[in-house]
Every structure is written in structure tokens, then in C-alpha cells.
C-alpha positions in Angstrom: -55.2 -45.0 -62.0 -52.3 -45.7 -64.3 -51.7 -42.0 -64.9 -51.7 -41.4 -61.2 -49.2 -44.1 -60.6 -47.0 -42.8 -63.3 -47.3 -39.3 -61.6 -46.3 -40.8 -58.4 -43.1 -42.6 -59.8 -41.9 -39.4 -61.7 -42.2 -37.4 -58.3 -40.3 -40.1 -56.5 -37.7 -40.2 -59.3 -37.4 -36.3 -59.4 -37.1 -36.3 -55.4 -34.4 -39.0 -55.4 -32.3 -36.9 -57.9 -33.0 -33.9 -56.1 -31.5 -34.9 -52.9 -27.8 -35.5 -53.5 -26.5 -34.8 -50.0 -27.3 -36.8 -47.0 -26.4 -36.1 -43.3 -27.4 -38.1 -40.4 -26.4 -37.6 -36.7 -23.2 -38.9 -35.7 -22.7 -41.6 -33.1 -20.5 -40.8 -30.1 -16.6 -41.9 -30.9 -15.7 -44.4 -28.2 -12.8 -43.3 -26.3 -11.0 -43.7 -22.9 -11.4 -40.4 -20.7 -8.4 -38.5 -19.9 -9.1 -38.4 -16.3 -6.5 -35.9 -14.9 -5.7 -34.0 -18.0 -6.2 -30.2 -17.5 -7.9 -30.8 -14.1 -9.8 -27.8 -13.1 -8.7 -25.7 -16.0 -11.2 -23.7 -18.1 -11.1 -24.9 -21.7 -13.2 -22.4 -24.0 -14.7 -24.1 -27.2 -16.0 -22.4 -30.2 -17.4 -24.2 -33.3 -18.2 -22.8 -36.7 -20.2 -24.9 -39.2 -18.7 -23.7 -42.6 -20.4 -26.4 -44.8 -22.3 -25.0 -47.8 -25.0 -27.7 -48.2 -27.6 -26.6 -50.5 -31.2 -26.9 -49.9 -33.4 -29.6 -50.6 -31.2 -32.5 -49.5 -31.8 -35.2 -47.1 -30.6 -33.6 -43.9 -31.7 -35.6 -40.8 -29.3 -33.9 -38.4 -29.0 -30.1 -37.8 -25.9 -28.2 -37.6 -26.7 -27.6 -33.8 -27.1 -31.4 -33.3 -23.7 -32.0 -35.1 -22.0 -29.3 -32.9 -23.5 -30.7 -29.5 -22.4 -34.2 -30.3 -18.9 -33.1 -30.8 -19.0 -30.8 -27.6 -20.5 -33.8 -25.4 -17.6 -35.8 -27.1 -15.1 -33.3 -25.6 -16.6 -33.2 -22.2 -16.5 -37.1 -21.9 -12.9 -36.9 -23.2 -11.8 -34.4 -20.8 -14.2 -34.9 -17.7 -11.7 -33.2 -15.1 -11.5 -29.9 -17.2 -14.1 -27.1 -17.2 -15.3 -26.8 -20.7 -17.2 -23.8 -21.8 -18.9 -23.6 -25.2 -18.7 -20.0 -26.7 -21.1 -18.5 -29.3 -20.4 -19.1 -33.1 -19.9 -15.5 -33.4 -16.6 -15.6 -31.6 -15.0 -18.0 -34.2 -13.5 -15.1 -36.3 -12.6 -12.8 -33.5 -9.0 -12.2 -33.3 -8.6 -10.6 -29.9 -10.3 -13.1 -27.7 -9.1 -13.3 -24.1 -6.5 -15.9 -23.7 -6.4 -16.4 -19.9 -7.4 -20.0 -20.4 -7.3 -22.5 -23.4 -9.1 -21.7 -26.3 -10.0 -24.4 -29.1 -11.6 -23.3 -32.3 -13.1 -26.1 -34.5 -14.4 -25.4 -38.0 -16.4 -28.0 -39.7 -15.6 -27.9 -43.3 -17.6 -31.0 -44.3 -19.7 -33.8 -42.6 -22.0 -35.5 -45.4 -22.5 -38.4 -47.5 -23.4 -38.5 -51.4 -23.3 -40.8 -54.2 -20.2 -40.8 -56.6 -19.0 -37.1 -57.1 -22.2 -35.6 -55.7 -20.4 -35.2 -52.3 -18.2 -32.4 -53.6 -21.2 -30.0 -53.6 -21.4 -29.6 -49.6 -17.8 -29.0 -48.8 -17.2 -25.5 -47.1 -14.2 -23.4 -46.2 -13.4 -22.6 -42.9 -9.6 -21.9 -43.2 -6.7 -23.9 -44.0 -6.0 -25.4 -47.6 -7.8 -28.7 -47.7 -6.4 -30.8 -50.7 -8.4 -31.7 -53.7 -10.0 -35.1 -53.2 -10.9 -37.7 -55.6 -14.3 -39.5 -55.0 -14.9 -42.8 -56.5 -18.0 -42.8 -58.9 -20.6 -45.7 -58.5 -20.1 -45.7 -54.6 -21.4 -44.0 -51.7 -18.6 -41.6 -50.4 -18.6 -39.7 -47.1 -16.4 -37.1 -45.8 -15.7 -35.6 -42.4 -13.3 -32.3 -42.2 -12.2 -30.2 -39.5 -10.0 -27.2 -39.2 -8.8 -26.9 -35.7 -6.9 -24.0 -33.9 -5.9 -24.3 -30.4 -4.5 -21.4 -28.3 -2.7 -22.1 -25.1 -1.1 -18.8 -23.9 0.8 -17.0 -26.5 1.2 -20.4 -28.7 -1.2 -21.1 -31.7 -1.2 -24.5 -33.2 -3.5 -25.5 -36.2 -4.4 -28.8 -38.0 -6.4 -29.7 -40.9 -8.1 -33.0 -40.5 -9.9 -34.8 -43.2 -11.1 -38.3 -43.8 -13.2 -39.9 -46.7 -14.9 -43.2 -46.6 -16.3 -45.2 -49.6 -18.9 -48.2 -49.7 -20.5 -50.1 -52.4 -24.3 -49.5 -53.2 -25.2 -52.8 -51.7 -27.3 -51.7 -48.8 -28.4 -48.3 -50.2 -28.8 -45.4 -47.8 -27.3 -47.8 -45.0 -24.1 -48.1 -46.9 -24.1 -44.2 -47.0 -24.7 -43.9 -43.2 -22.0 -46.4 -42.4 -19.5 -44.5 -44.6 -20.2 -41.3 -43.0 -20.1 -42.8 -39.4 -16.6 -44.4 -40.3 -15.0 -41.1 -41.6 -16.5 -39.3 -38.6 -14.8 -41.6 -36.2 -11.5 -41.4 -38.0 -11.5 -37.7 -37.9 -13.0 -37.2 -34.6 -10.1 -39.8 -33.5 -7.4 -37.6 -35.0 -8.9 -34.6 -33.6 -8.7 -35.7 -29.9 -5.2 -37.2 -30.4 -4.2 -33.8 -31.7 -5.9 -32.0 -28.6 -4.3 -34.6 -26.3 -0.8 -33.4 -27.6 -1.5 -29.8 -27.3 -3.1 -30.0 -23.9 -0.3 -32.2 -22.4 2.4 -29.5 -23.0 
């Protein structure tokens, strides 16, 4: 019996060390709808998840779920516009039709990790994200977007990245709170950037 318990504890310890990156589904960012902005205009949206999260991590939210949460957020923010989600394969196409507004959102990071483990899941989707320093001994979370918006012949890009750090007082709950906090910051910046471009 003692040997069995020892084996169980060793397996739990191994699993804990193997799971270094954590992903939970984001909560909707609360924002006031832009009622008349781009009324009846078609806005095409393309998402690309460029994260490089290795297997055997604690992933409780799929890439598709994250993208659909973001897309639902856009539809709730711009209810008067006609938002159309285009396939991910359109993300790197250079000659997309531009009769309407086109928004490309690349997800470079959306995950949490303990200490410097977080750096393992950051992908590259364009832009030049600055090297970040993550505090050791704390839960760190990051949400990074690379956004391009095409309005007629005008193209505007923006890199958005936020990091949140929490003590390990509440374990995974601290990690989840940190992830939700940086998601809200980055998504808020994303929406304000789109407001500015869509208002022109």
C-alpha cells in the first residue's frame, strides 16, 4: 500500500511539472456597444492563432473557443455593422478584396504560466513584440495581439500586449485571475484601436 501511494505521488508530481502552461476560456470583456458605428457596413474579420503551446499542458479552452469569444465580442461591440468571419487560411493572403473593411487579428499569446515558464507559448504572427521580463515565483499571464485593419487603400497595424502577475496565494485561481486581467486589458486596447480606425 505504501509503495502504491508513493507511485501515485510521483505521478502527480511528474504531471504537475509537465504542465507548465495553462489556458482557460476568457470571459467577455464588458463594453458599451457602439450603436451607430459602421451601420449596415460589412466588416470582414480574419483570425490567426499563432501561439506555440507545446502538448501536455493544461489547456481547458481550444483555439476555436478563444477565437469565437473574440468574434462574439466584436459583434456585441459593433451591433449595427455586418461582421463576417473569414477562414483562417485568408490571414496571409495579400490580395483579398477590399470593397469592405477587413480586420486581421493574430493571436501571439493567450496563456498563463508560473515564473518564466510562460515564455514557452509565445508565438509570432507579425510585428516585433518586445522582449518581456516575467517575475519569478509568481503566476504570470500574457495576452498579445497583432492587429491589421484595411479600410479602402489605407492599412493600419498595431501590436497589443499586456502581462499580469499574481502571487501564488490561491494557486490556479491566481493564474486564472491574471489571465483574465491581461485579456481584458488587451481586448480593451484592441476595441479602442478599432474604434479609432472605423470612425475615420
